[in-house]
N, C-alpha and C positions, 0 to 999 in steps of 0.2 A: 621401779615400775609403778608403785602406788601413787607417787607424786605426779607423774605425767597424766595418769588416768583421772585422778581427782581434780587436778588443775584444769585439764581440758574440759571436763564436765561443767565446772563452774564458769569457765570462760565462755563456752559455747551457749550455756544457758543465758548468760548476760547478753551476748550478741543477738541471739534469736529473740529474746524477750524484748530488748530495746527496739529491734527492727519491727516486730509485730505490733507492739504498742504504739510506736510512732506512726506506722502506716494506718492503724485503726483510728488514731486521733486525727490524722490528716483527712481521712475519708469522712469522719464525723463532722469535721469543720467545713469541708468543701462540698460534701454531697448530702449531709444530714443523716447519714447512716454509716456506722462504723464497719458494717459488713459489706458495704458497697465495693464493687470490683475496683481496686486502686489503679490509677493511671501510672504511666511510666515515670512522671515527675514525682509522684507520691512514693513509689518504690525507690527512686534515686535518692530522695531526701532521707527516707527511712534507713536506707543502707549506709549513707554517709554518717548519719547520726549514730548508728550502731558501731561503725568503725571508729568514730571519735571517742565514744564512751568506753569502748573496749580497751583502749590504751591504758586506762586507769588500773585495770586488773592485769592486762596482758603483758605490760612492760616488766613488772617484777617477776612474773612467772617465766617469761622468756629469758630474762637475765639469769635467774637461778638455774634454769635448765641448761643454758649454754655454759655457765660456769662449771656445773657438775660434769658436763660432757667433755669439756676441753681442759680440765685441770690436769696438769702434768708436774705439779710441784711435789716436793718432798718435805717431810718434817724431820725424818731421821734417815741416816744412812748406815747400814749395817756392814761392818767389815768383820773378818774372822775373830770370834770371841770377844767382840767389843761393839757397843752401840754408841755412835757419836750423835749428839744433839746438834742440829744445825742452828746457825745464828737466827735471831728473831726476824731479820729481814727476809729470810727464806721460809718462814713458817706459813705465812699466808699471802695470797695475792701476788706471788712472784712466778711468772710464767717461764722463767729460766730454769732448766734442769740443773740440779746440783748433784755433782758426782754421778754422772749418768751411768757409769760402769758398775755402780753398786748393785748387788743382787736383790736388795730390798728397797722398794720405792712406794711406800704407802700413799694413799690419796690425802689431799689436803682436807677435804670436807667429807665427813662420814655420812652426810645426808642433807636434804634441803633445809632443815631447821638450822643446822650449824652454819650452812652457807648463808642463809638469811641473816643470822645474828652477826656473822663476821662482816658482811658487806655493810650492814646498818651501823655497827659500832665504828667502823673505819671511815665510812663515807657518808653516813647519815641518810636521810630520806632522799636527798638528791641522788645519791649513789644508787638507790634502788630503782631510780627512773632513768638510768643511763641508757641512751638509745631511744628515749620517748619521742623525740622529734622525728626520727626516722620511722618509727612505728606509725606516727600520725600521717606522715607522707605516704607510707605504704598502705595503711588500713582504711583511710577515708576513701580514696579512689578504688582501693582494692576490693572493699565490700560492695561498692557500686558495681564493679565488674563481676561481682559474685551473685548478688541478688537480682539485678536487672536481667542478665542472661538467663538465670534460672527461671524467672517468671515468663520470659519470652519463650524459652524452650518448652516450658510446661504447657503454655497455651497452644503450642503447635501440636501437642499430642492429644488434644481434644478429650480431656477427662470426662468420664461419664457422670451425669448428674451433678456437674460442677465440682466434683471431688477428684483428687489426684490418686491414681492407682500406684501400686508399688513400683511397677516397671517405669512409669512416667517419672516418679520422684527420683528413682535411682539414675536413670539416664540423664534427665535434666540437671540434677545435682552434680553428677560426674562431669558433664560438659562445662558447667559453670565453674567448677573448681579448677579444671584444666586451664580455662581462659584466665581466671584471676591469678592463680599461682604462677602461670607462665609469664604473664605480662609484668607482674610486680616482682619478679625475681631479682632484677638489679637493685631495687631498694632493699629487698630482704637481705641481699649480700652485704650491703653497707650496714644495715641494722645489726647483723650478726657480728660483724667485725668490731663495731663500737662496743657491743656488750661483752665480747670476749676480751676486749682491751682493758676493762676495768680491773684493778688490783694487780696489774703487772708491775714489774720494777720500774720501767720507764714507759709510760703510755705513749703510743704512737700517734693517736688521733685526738684532736681537740674538740672536734664536732663533726657534724654530718658533711658539710661542704669540704672541710679539710680532709676527711676520710675519702671522699669521692676523688678529690684531686690527687691525693697521695696514691690511692689504688690505681688510678689511671696512669699516672706517671711511671709507676714501678712495674705494672703488669699489662698496660694497654687496655683497650676497650673490651677485650675478651674476658676480662675479670668479671664484667657485669652480666655476661652470658653464661658463665660457668654454673653448671648445675640446673640450668633452665629446663632442660629436657626431663631430668629426674623430678624436679619440682612439679612440672606439669603432669607427669605420669603419676606421681604421688597424689596430686590433687584430685584425680578422678575417683578412686575408691574411697578416699577419706571424705570428700564432699558428698558422694553418693550416699554413704552411710549416714551422714549428718542430716541431709535433707529427707532421707527416707524416715529416719526417726522423728524428725520435726513434723512431717506430714501425717505420719501414723498417730503421733501424740495429739495433733489438732483434730484428726478424725475421731479419735476416742473421746476427747473432751466434748466435741459437738454432739456425739451420740448420747453421752451422759446428760448433757444439758437438755436435750430434746425429750428425755424421759419424764 
């Protein structure tokens, strides 16, 4: 639980920080005032920039999270009064269950640090960025579909004195998250498959396009729609909380600066 919370905090701080600073920079260059109301193109560019930069941190985080969530390997198998050590080929990175009838099947990774060391030692820095191309394809347009709808919805709620209220931030953020997560679900599916594929005995996918073709050929177009409703549903409360925290933090900073 500590790893997802800590990594999510760092990741979202990076995303919102890059977005805000990019938009402020564009407003300063285009209008001569960093606090000028940004245009749709400013928001769009800032969102895409945030999505592109986020991949540098988000790819390793997602990879480790998915490896920890999907690991089904074993290091040892216990039979009555005897413990058998499995061959080295089954110690790490093998998604095949060994002796599945065994009553004892411990996890491969004890935690995120061990998972990180194992991936880096076996696959190097390139292995840590498995699925980076699919994350770029997902996050650059995905964050454009995140921040642009948010700003549009927020403007519809007519915030008082130019500031966003709690209800406005929650509703606008939730709707933006539902749109972004729902639309980008097919790419997220491919990304997750690529990252779950690293370390297995025989990798199924060579890259993004091969994964798309293979998934479609074996499971049809429905594979890209699988989980879309759940992702869209999850996107509402998650994004509502993110944008609420973001707006409240900005309001607090502005009040402190005005004193």
